[in-house]
N, C-alpha and C positions, 0 to 999 in steps of 0.2 A: 497481692489481691486479697489475702486471707482477712485482713482487718477491714476490708470493704465488702467481703462476701456475705450474703444473706444465707443463714442456715436455719431458717424458721421451720418448725415442724407442722405448722398448720396446712391444711389441704386447700385446694382451689375452692371447694364448696364453702369452706369457712370464711372465705373472703368475698362471698357472693355480694353482699351489700355494704361492705366496709373497705377502707383502704388498709395498707399495711399497719399503720399505727392506730387503727381502730376508729378513724373518722367515718362518718356516713359517706358512702360513695357519691351520692348526689351533691353533698356539700363540697367535696374535693373537686368534682367536675366543675362546679360553679366558680370555685376559687381559681381554678386553672384558667377558665374562660375570662374571668375578670383580670387576672394577671396579664394575660395576652393582650387584652383590650388596653391596658395601661402600659404596655410595652415594658413590663418589669421582668427582666431576665431571670434573676435568682428565684423569686417565688414561682415563676412558670416552671423552671427546672425542678424545683422542690415538689410541687403538687403533681407534676408529671411522674417523678420518681416514686411518689406514694402509690400511684396507680400501677406503675411498672412492677414494684415489689409485691403487689397483690395479684399480678397477672391480668390486669384489666386492659389489655392491649387494644381490643376493638373499641373500647370507650375512648382511649387516647386518639386513635385514628379518626373516630367520628367527630371528636372535638376539633382536630386539625382540619378535617374536611369542611366542617361547618364554618370555622373561623376564616379559612382561606377564601371560601366561596361567598360568604356573607359580608365580611368586614374588610377584605383586601381586594378581591376580584381584579378589576382592571388597574388598580393602584400598583400592582406588580404582576402584570399579565403572564409572565413566564414562570411564575412561582409554581403553578400546577405541574409543570414538567419536572421540576425538582422534587416535588412531593411524590409524584408517581414513581420516580427513580428510587426514592427512599422506601416507598412501599414495597417495591420489588426486591430491594436489598433485604428488607425485613422477612419477606416470604422465603427468600433463598436461605437465609440463616436458619429460619424455623424448619424448613424442609430437610436440611442437611444434618442437623444436630439434635433436635429436640422432639420428644413425644408430646410434652405438654408445654403450653406457652409460659406458664409460671416460671419454668426453669431458665427462661431467657433473662431473668432479672440479674444474674451474675455474669452475663456475657458483656465484655467490655465494648464490643462493636455495637451492641444494642443500646447500651447506656450512652455511648458517644453519638449514635445516630439520633436519638431523641433529644439529647442536649443540643445538638446542632440544629435540628428542626425548630426547637423552641426559640433558640437564639435568632435564627433567620426570620422567623415569623415576627418576633418582637421588633426587629429592625426594619421589617418591610413597611412600605408606605401604605397606611390605611386609607380607605375611602368611606363615604357614608354607607351605613348599613343598608343593604338592598331591602326595599319594601315590596311585599307581595301584592299583586293585583287581586282585589276582592271579587269573588265570583259566587256570591251566596244566592243571587236571584235566579230562581229556576226558569224565569221567563226568557233568560238568555238562550234557552234551547228551543224556543218556539220559532217557527218559520218566519213569522212576522218580524220579530226582533232581529233574527239573523240576517234577513234581507237588508235591513238598514245598515248593517255593518260590513257588507261585502264590498271589497275594494279592488280585488284582483281583476285585471282586464280580461283574463282568459283562464283556462284550466291547465295551462302548460306547467305551472309552478309545482303542482303536486304530482303530475303524471310520472315523472322520472323516478320517484321514490315509492309510489304506490304499487303494491304487489297484487297478484290475482286473488289471493285469499284474504286480503285486508278488508275489514268491514266497510261496505260502500257508504254507510251513514257517516263515516269519518272524513270522506273525501273533501267535502266543501271546506271544513275547518282546516284540514291538512293543506289544501291549496292556498287558503288565506294566510296560514302560518308561514308557509314557505315563501309566499309573495312578500310579506313584510320583513322577512329575513334577507331577501334578495336586494341587489343594488337598485332595483327599480323603485323600491319603497324605503328600505332600511329604517323602519320605524320600530324602535325598541319597545315603546309602551304597547302598541297594538299587537306586536308579536307576543308580548307577555300575556295579553288578553287571550289570544287564541291558544297559547300554551295552557293557560288555566282552563279554558273551555274544554280542551282535549283531556286534561287530567280529571276534571270534574265529571265529564261524561263517563269516564271509566268508573268513577265512584258511584254514579247514579245507576249504572248497569249492575254493579255488585249489590246495591241496595234492593234492586228489583229482581235479583237472582237471575240476571241475564249475562250471557257471555259477551266479552268484548276482546276476543283474541285476534291477533294479526298473524300473517304468514310468518313462519319461523325465521328468525334472524340468527343464523348459525355463527355469525361473527361476534355476537354478544358473549363475552367471557363470563358467563353465569351458568348455573345448573341448567341442563337442557329443559327441565320442567318450567323454567321461567322465560325461555327464549321466544315464546309467543305472546308475551306481555305487550300491550299496546305502546308502552314507553319506548320500545325500540324503533317504532315508526318515527317518533319524534327525534331520536338520535340519528336515524337515517337522514333526516332533513338537515340536522346540524352538520353531519359529515359531508353531505352533498354540497351545502352552501360554502363550507370551508374550502372544499376542492375548487369550487367556482371562483372564489376570491383569488386563487392562484398564489397564495402566500404560504410557503412551507412552514414558517414559524407558527402561523395561526392554525394550520392543520395539526401540527405537533401538540399545541396547547389543547385543542379540542379533543384529540385522542387521549391526552393525559387526563383531562377532566372525565372522559368516559371511563378510564381505568379507575379513577377515584370513585365514580358512581357505582361501578360494578363490584367494589370490594364487599365480599360477603353479602351479596345481593339477596334481598327478600322483597316481597311486594310492598312492604312498608317503606322501603328506601325512596320510593317516589315522593313520599311526604317528607321524610327526614333529610333528604339531600336535594330538595327542590331548588335550593340556592345555586347548586351547580348548573341547573338548567338555565336559570336567570343569568348566570355568569357567561354561559355560551351565547346567549342572546346579545348581551352587551358586547362581547368580542366581535360578533358578526355584524352589528349594526352601528356601533359608536366608534368615534375616532380613538384609537388606542396607540399609546407610545410603546412600541415593541423594543425600544432601545434601553428601557429601564433594566438595570442589572438585577439579578436575583439577590446578590449580596455585594457589598462594597469593600469590606475589610475581612479577608480570610484570617488574618492574624488574631483578630478579636474572637472569631468563632473557634479557632484552634485553642486559644487561651481558656475559653469556657469549657471546652470538652476535656482539656487536660486537667481541669480542676473539679470535674463533675463528681468524682468519687468522694469529695468532702461531704456532699449531700447524702450519699449512700451510707457513709460512716455514721452520720447522725441518725439516719432512719434505722440503721441496724440496732441502735440502742433499744428499740421497741420490739425486737424479735423475741419470740417465745421458743425456748429450747425444747420444752416438753409439750406434747399435744395437750391443749387446754380441754378441761371438762366442765367449763362454765361459760356463761354468756358474758359479753362485755358489759360491765356496769361502771358508770361514771368515768370510763376511760376517755371519752371524747373531750370532756371538760378539762381533765388534767393534761391531756396531750395537746390541747389547744394552747395552754399556757407555755408548755415546753416548746411548741413549734414557733411561737412568737420569739422566744429567746434564741432559738436556733437560727431563725431567719435574720435576726439582728446581728448575730455573730458571723454568719456566712456572708452578710453584706460587705464585710471587710475584705472578703476574698474576691467577691464578684463586684468589681468597682466600675460597672458600665452603665449603671442606672442613674 
């Protein structure tokens, strides 16, 4: 492991806006996303390793969550179950052995975990990117406009999830949202409309410095100060509708998507992980082939993970033995040329693209 081990002296703070080799973090994240979109395994593993060696693990998970929910979604419906399991494995390793995340970069299990995830995502069947429903018109919240959009035959659809302390002004939208997720309607687009209505109502309340808190959902695996966010009312509906469908696989997928949504939750997650919510709607309203396997060839995945340290050996060439007392100057340009050469060389090792 020594020839593959990173012994860099830089601190976590010094990697705040850069990758291990000195690239801008935003550029590396974009390169990783583009590599996943093109299903290019080796570049995906390389850019992921650049972030790993700098300790940017939450950035990696955010990219994984975004990509799976936006670009794959029902193309591989059971993939969130796998991602959730790997997230929990990551948390377990972190809690048992490390005080700081950056030290995980030399852990073989962590390196293999992310190499495996990158490979499986590259091989997963992609779908069209989910498009968000536009809700910029404030007139959507007027009673006149709302009345033209009400389709639920009665109020029973929202009653079973609505709690005593939930804001009554949300009930009509909640009832409509739940109705269009039910088998009585099963209308994906209209369900997305009411989802956006609920999310934007919360934003309007914040702009007007008004509260839009719901009764505490203690089942939400987030900090207790966030358990009264109105988003959990939406998740209550997802969980309820999944139970009503009576399909254990669907229930497991929805719960896995919830785990992904809750990862290091802040109020901003409602915006950055909105595609997870759309993914849930698709699962509950559209025909979904639940027989699609998460992966087809375990041998290929094992081959990639067995060779992953080739990438870390190359990245190690950019390590700094002594703590630097200077800012990075011209390092991105020179490293870009080196990286192209490395990727070309390593393509002879990873022959699956």
